[in-house]
C-alpha positions in Angstrom: 123.6 69.0 103.2 123.1 70.3 106.8 125.4 72.1 109.0 125.4 74.1 112.2 122.9 76.7 113.4 124.0 79.6 115.5 121.8 82.2 117.1 123.3 85.6 117.7 121.6 88.0 120.1 122.1 91.6 118.9 120.4 93.6 121.7 119.7 91.0 124.3 117.0 89.8 124.6 115.1 91.6 121.9 116.8 90.9 118.6 118.4 87.8 117.2 119.7 86.5 113.9 120.3 82.9 112.8 123.5 82.0 111.2 123.7 78.9 109.1 127.0 77.3 108.4 126.9 74.5 105.8 129.7 72.1 104.7 131.7 73.0 101.6 130.0 76.5 101.6 132.4 79.2 102.7 130.0 82.1 103.3 127.5 81.5 106.1 123.8 82.4 105.5 122.5 85.1 107.9 118.8 84.9 108.5 116.8 87.9 110.0 113.4 87.1 111.5 110.5 88.9 109.8 110.0 91.1 113.0 112.5 92.3 115.5 112.4 89.4 117.9 114.4 86.9 120.0 115.0 83.4 118.4 114.4 80.9 121.2 114.7 77.6 119.1 116.0 76.3 115.7 116.5 73.0 114.2 116.7 71.3 110.8 113.5 69.9 109.3 115.1 68.9 106.1 118.3 69.8 104.1 116.5 72.9 102.9 114.1 73.9 105.7 114.7 75.0 109.3 111.9 75.2 111.9 112.4 78.0 114.4 110.6 79.9 117.1 110.8 83.6 117.6 109.2 86.0 120.0 108.8 89.8 120.0 106.7 89.7 123.2 105.7 87.2 125.8 104.3 84.9 123.0 106.4 83.0 120.5 105.5 81.9 117.0 106.6 78.9 115.0 107.7 79.2 111.4 109.8 77.4 108.8 112.6 79.1 106.8 113.5 77.9 103.3 117.2 78.3 102.5 116.5 78.0 98.7 113.7 80.7 98.7 115.1 82.7 101.6 111.6 83.0 102.9 109.6 82.3 106.1 106.2 80.5 106.4 104.0 80.4 109.3 103.9 76.9 110.8 101.5 77.2 113.7 99.1 80.0 114.5 98.9 79.3 118.1 101.1 81.4 120.3 103.5 79.7 122.7 105.2 80.8 125.9 108.5 82.5 124.8 110.3 80.9 127.7 109.3 77.3 126.7 111.9 74.8 125.8 111.3 73.3 122.4 112.5 69.8 121.5 112.1 68.2 118.0 111.6 64.5 117.8 114.3 62.5 115.9 111.8 61.7 113.2 110.9 65.3 112.7 107.3 64.6 113.0 106.6 66.1 116.4 107.6 69.2 118.4 107.4 69.3 122.2 107.0 72.6 124.1 107.9 72.3 127.8 107.1 75.3 130.1 106.0 75.9 133.6 102.3 76.0 132.5 102.3 72.6 130.9 103.5 70.5 128.0 102.3 71.1 124.5 102.8 68.3 121.8 102.6 69.6 118.3 102.0 67.2 115.4 103.8 68.6 112.4 102.1 66.1 110.0 98.5 67.0 111.0 98.3 70.7 110.3 100.2 71.3 113.5 97.6 69.9 115.8 98.4 70.8 119.4 97.7 68.7 122.5 98.1 70.5 125.7 98.8 68.9 129.1 99.1 70.5 132.6 99.3 67.6 135.0 101.7 64.8 135.6 100.1 61.7 137.3 102.6 59.5 139.1 102.0 55.9 140.2 102.7 55.1 143.9 106.2 53.9 143.3 107.2 56.9 141.4 108.6 54.8 138.6 106.0 55.6 136.0 103.7 58.4 135.3 101.7 59.9 132.4 100.6 63.3 131.1 97.0 64.5 131.7 94.8 67.4 131.8 93.3 69.0 134.8 89.9 69.1 133.1 89.9 65.3 132.7 89.5 64.9 136.5 88.3 68.1 138.1 87.2 70.6 135.5 89.3 73.6 134.9 90.5 75.4 138.1 88.6 73.0 140.5 91.7 71.5 142.0 93.6 73.4 144.7 97.4 73.1 145.0 98.9 72.3 148.4 100.6 75.4 149.7 102.8 77.3 147.3 104.5 74.3 145.8 101.6 73.5 143.4 101.8 69.8 144.3 98.5 67.8 144.5 98.5 65.3 147.4 96.5 62.1 147.1 94.9 62.3 150.6 93.1 65.6 149.7 91.8 64.0 146.6 91.2 60.4 147.8 87.4 60.5 147.1 88.1 61.7 143.7 90.3 58.7 143.1 87.7 56.4 144.3 85.1 57.9 142.0 87.4 57.3 139.2 87.8 53.6 140.2 91.6 53.7 139.8 93.3 50.4 140.5 96.1 51.9 142.5 96.9 55.0 144.5 98.1 57.9 142.3 99.8 61.2 143.0 98.9 64.3 141.0 101.6 67.0 140.4 101.3 70.1 138.4 104.2 71.1 136.1 106.0 73.4 138.6 108.8 75.8 138.8 112.4 74.4 138.5 113.6 72.7 141.6 110.2 72.3 143.3 109.7 69.2 145.4 107.2 68.0 148.1 108.8 65.2 150.3 109.7 62.3 148.3 107.2 63.4 145.5 109.1 64.3 142.3 107.8 67.3 140.5 108.8 67.9 136.9 111.5 70.4 136.5 111.7 72.4 133.2 115.1 73.9 133.8 116.9 70.7 133.5 115.4 69.3 130.3 117.8 68.3 127.6 117.7 66.4 124.2 117.7 62.7 124.0 118.3 60.8 120.8 114.7 59.6 120.6 112.9 61.0 123.6 113.0 64.2 125.5 114.2 63.6 129.0 114.7 65.5 132.3 117.1 64.9 135.1 115.6 64.2 138.6 117.2 64.8 142.0 118.7 61.4 142.6 120.6 61.4 139.3 118.4 59.2 137.3 116.3 60.4 134.5 112.6 60.6 133.4 111.9 59.9 129.9 108.7 61.2 128.2 107.4 59.2 125.4 105.3 61.7 123.5 103.6 59.1 121.4 101.8 57.7 124.5 102.2 60.4 127.1 103.9 57.9 129.5 106.7 59.0 131.7 109.3 56.5 133.2 112.1 56.8 135.4 115.4 55.1 134.2 119.0 55.0 135.2 120.3 54.5 131.6 122.3 57.2 130.1 120.4 58.9 127.2 122.9 60.5 124.8 122.3 64.2 124.4 122.9 66.4 121.4 122.0 69.8 120.3 121.5 71.2 116.8 122.0 74.9 117.6 124.0 77.2 119.9 123.6 80.7 121.1 126.5 83.0 120.7 127.3 86.3 122.5 130.6 86.9 120.8 131.0 90.7 120.8 133.0 90.7 117.5 130.3 88.6 115.8 127.6 90.8 117.2 129.2 93.9 115.7 129.5 92.2 112.3 125.9 91.2 112.3 124.7 94.6 113.5 126.6 96.4 110.7 125.2 94.0 108.2 121.7 94.4 109.5 121.9 98.2 109.3 123.4 97.9 105.7 120.7 95.5 104.5 117.8 97.5 106.1 118.0 99.9 103.0 117.2 98.2 99.8 119.1 99.7 96.9 117.4 100.5 93.7 119.8 101.5 90.9 118.7 103.9 88.1 120.6 105.9 85.5 119.2 109.3 86.6 116.2 110.9 88.4 114.3 111.6 85.2 110.6 110.8 84.9 111.0 107.7 83.0 113.8 106.3 85.2 111.7 107.1 88.3 108.7 105.2 86.9 111.1 102.2 86.2 112.4 102.4 89.7 108.8 102.2 91.2 108.1 99.2 88.9 111.2 97.5 90.3 110.1 98.2 93.9 106.7 96.6 93.1 108.4 93.6 91.6 110.6 93.0 94.6 107.9 93.4 97.1 105.7 91.0 95.2 108.2 88.2 94.9 110.5 88.6 98.0 109.1 90.9 100.6 110.4 88.5 103.4 113.9 89.2 102.3 113.4 93.0 102.2 112.2 93.4 105.9 115.2 93.5 108.3 114.4 93.9 112.0 111.0 95.2 111.3 112.1 97.8 108.7 111.5 98.1 105.0 113.1 101.0 103.3 114.6 101.8 99.9 117.4 104.0 98.7 117.9 105.1 95.1 121.4 105.1 93.5 122.4 107.0 90.4 126.0 107.3 89.1 126.3 110.6 90.7 124.3 110.6 93.9 122.2 108.3 96.3 118.8 109.5 97.4 116.7 108.5 100.4 113.0 107.6 99.9 111.9 111.1 101.1 114.2 112.9 98.6 113.1 110.5 95.7 109.4 111.3 96.2 110.1 115.0 96.6 111.9 114.9 93.2 109.0 112.8 91.8 106.6 115.8 92.7 109.0 118.5 91.5 109.4 117.1 88.1 105.7 116.4 87.7 106.2 112.7 87.0 102.9 111.1 86.1 103.3 108.3 88.7 99.8 108.0 90.3 99.0 104.6 88.6 102.4 103.2 89.3 102.3 104.3 93.0 98.8 102.8 93.3 100.0 99.4 92.1 103.1 99.6 94.5 101.0 100.4 97.5 98.3 97.8 96.8 100.9 95.1 96.2 102.5 96.0 99.5 99.1 95.9 101.3 98.3 92.5 99.8 101.6 91.1 100.8 101.6 92.5 104.4 98.1 91.4 105.0 95.3 92.9 107.2 95.3 93.8 110.9 96.6 96.5 113.2 100.4 97.0 113.3 101.2 94.8 110.3 103.3 97.4 108.5 107.1 97.4 109.0 108.8 100.7 109.6 110.7 103.0 107.2 111.9 105.5 109.8 110.7 104.7 113.3 112.3 107.8 114.7 110.1 110.0 112.6 107.0 107.8 112.9 107.1 106.9 109.2 106.1 103.3 108.3 107.2 101.5 105.2 106.2 103.3 101.9 104.8 106.1 103.8 106.6 108.6 101.6 105.1 106.8 98.5 101.7 107.1 100.0 102.0 110.9 100.5 103.2 111.2 96.9 100.0 109.3 95.8 97.8 111.5 98.1 99.1 114.6 96.4 98.8 113.1 93.0 95.4 111.5 92.8 92.0 112.6 94.3 90.6 109.1 94.1 93.5 107.6 96.2 91.3 107.3 99.4 90.8 103.7 98.9 94.5 102.9 98.8 95.1 105.2 101.9 92.4 103.4 103.8 94.0 100.0 103.2 97.3 101.4 104.3 95.9 103.0 107.4 94.1 99.8 108.4 97.3 97.9 108.9 99.5 100.7 110.5 100.5 100.9 114.1 97.9 103.3 115.3 99.6 104.1 118.5 103.1 105.0 117.2 102.8 105.9 113.5 102.4 109.6 113.1 103.1 110.4 109.5 99.7 109.5 108.1 97.9 111.9 110.6 100.4 114.7 110.5 101.4 114.6 106.8 99.5 112.3 104.4 95.9 113.2 105.1 96.6 116.9 105.5 98.5 116.7 102.2 95.4 115.1 100.6 93.1 117.8 101.9 95.4 120.6 100.8 95.6 119.2 97.2 92.0 118.1 96.8 89.9 119.3 99.7 86.6 117.9 101.1 85.0 116.9 97.9 82.0 114.7 98.6 80.4 112.2 100.9 83.0 109.6 100.1 85.8 112.2 101.5 83.6 112.7 104.6 83.3 108.9 105.1 87.0 108.5 104.9 87.6 111.5 107.3 85.2 109.8 109.8 87.1 106.5 109.4 90.5 108.2 109.9 89.4 109.9 113.0 88.0 106.7 114.5 91.3 104.9 113.5 93.2 107.6 115.5 90.9 107.3 118.4 91.5 103.5 118.6 95.2 104.2 118.7 94.8 106.3 121.7 95.4 109.6 120.1 94.0 112.7 121.7 92.2 115.0 119.1 90.9 118.3 119.3 87.3 119.6 118.5 86.5 119.3 114.8 89.7 117.4 113.8 90.8 118.3 110.2 87.8 120.6 110.1 85.8 117.5 109.3 82.5 118.8 110.9 82.8 122.1 109.2 83.2 120.4 105.8 80.4 117.8 106.6 77.9 120.7 107.3 78.2 121.7 103.6 78.1 118.2 102.2 75.8 116.0 104.1 73.0 116.2 106.7 73.5 115.8 110.4 71.5 112.5 110.3 73.7 111.2 107.5 76.8 112.1 109.3 75.6 110.1 112.3 74.9 107.2 110.1 78.3 107.4 108.6 79.9 107.5 112.1 78.0 104.4 113.2 78.5 102.5 109.9 82.3 103.1 110.0 82.6 102.1 113.6 80.7 98.9 113.3 82.7 98.1 110.1 85.9 98.4 112.0 84.7 95.8 114.6 82.9 93.6 112.0 85.3 90.7 112.3 86.4 91.3 115.9 85.4 89.1 118.8 85.1 92.1 121.1 82.6 94.5 119.6 83.6 98.0 121.1 81.9 100.0 118.3 79.6 101.9 120.9 82.6 103.0 122.9 84.4 104.2 119.9 81.2 106.1 118.7 81.0 107.8 122.1 84.6 108.9 121.9 84.0 110.2 118.4 80.9 112.2 119.7 83.0 113.9 122.2 84.9 115.8 119.4 81.6 117.5 118.3 81.3 121.1 119.1 79.0 122.1 121.7 78.3 125.6 120.3 77.4 124.4 116.8 73.9 123.5 115.9 75.0 121.1 113.2 77.2 119.2 115.5 74.5 119.0 118.2 72.0 117.7 115.7 74.6 115.0 114.7 75.1 114.2 118.4 71.3 113.8 119.0 71.2 111.4 115.9 74.2 109.4 117.3 72.5 109.1 120.7 69.4 107.7 118.9 71.6 105.1 117.2 73.1 104.0 120.5 69.7 103.9 122.2 68.5 101.5 119.4 71.6 99.3 120.0 71.0 99.1 123.7 67.3 98.2 123.2 68.4 95.5 120.7 
């Protein structure tokens, strides 16, 4: 039972929602992308599934949305041009991405295998052409376009044609900007693409059409009229935008109801948060925000006030908080800037207040804090550095080598985020002098830095170590011994 799909831009062009109107269902379904982003394409894959593309930057991602489960699933890991026009074949088996840089054909039945093309090769009569890759003929970057029109003229490449032993004269043309032509040579124009019943097609200057058969990569000019349809529309209705905005702000705070703010009720509330995150985290994240509010018959509390109350009444919540935060980390995944926000104005990411409560409650919570920090936005998130770690140190102090190791990791993490730090941040070196040797501290610095880049294609551990070493105090003998040991590590790396 399919219906209409309507994309509404909230703050053009940065945020969109998808409105699904289905027959015989009075209330439309409003879908918020997992991150604040612009929806650039949507279409039905089945009666329950929608395929859509959304972009938060210059790159777009493909995903499916299940109406029944109200959940997103990544469909294609490769990033696409956010300005590309996407067309879904009528059999729903292939998706075509058309942009100025080329044509991508994505096979939805073969683990989203992508074929990339950046050339159109026309036959001499300009009635038939096919998609190709520059690398098939010249190697990447070997061909030179004619002027600024990005058209390849056959006389310039005649010897290449002869080498390929082609039976007829061909004209090469890169996929070019809209409206670009060279004499009578027709260059593909992406701005005029539309949807055909069976094949994507594009208008050409003389009023005829070119049809692209994505099964064979063959392009043919034709005068027949191909019926055009569209499965989604884009709305900029001010009244509708206002309604969706209000709904989005309302839904950004997930309400947890509890009878009172007693210790037992608070523990039940944390368990309910954990359950919801485990089973429906996609539903909870609205415009990149995940936050909770706690409602009793007499008052409504924000997360900040809820966890303040938790500490004041001495609620034994450490194990429940640990489970909540580890469940969140597992569902969010690993990688920088994965966490949604709780309060972006204050630099607090989702469950930041819960993390602070755990840091105050449990001395052995550094493993949980480390997992949370690893997926935060190191450039913009401030709560961990300004509140959580200082809270932990006030409550438990620098206890042992494990605490020193975490302190080193935390400083390295901030340096990666571009944070400027003072000498001896968090009195780390002062504490280390009483707990480990200078040589051991240097070992820890190198081990932690290399672990950060263990799975990274670009190993910049040495640069990070050097940045860390700049924080050592020049007038302190322990720090200078640590610096000497770090330099020996870096020298061994250079020699290796």
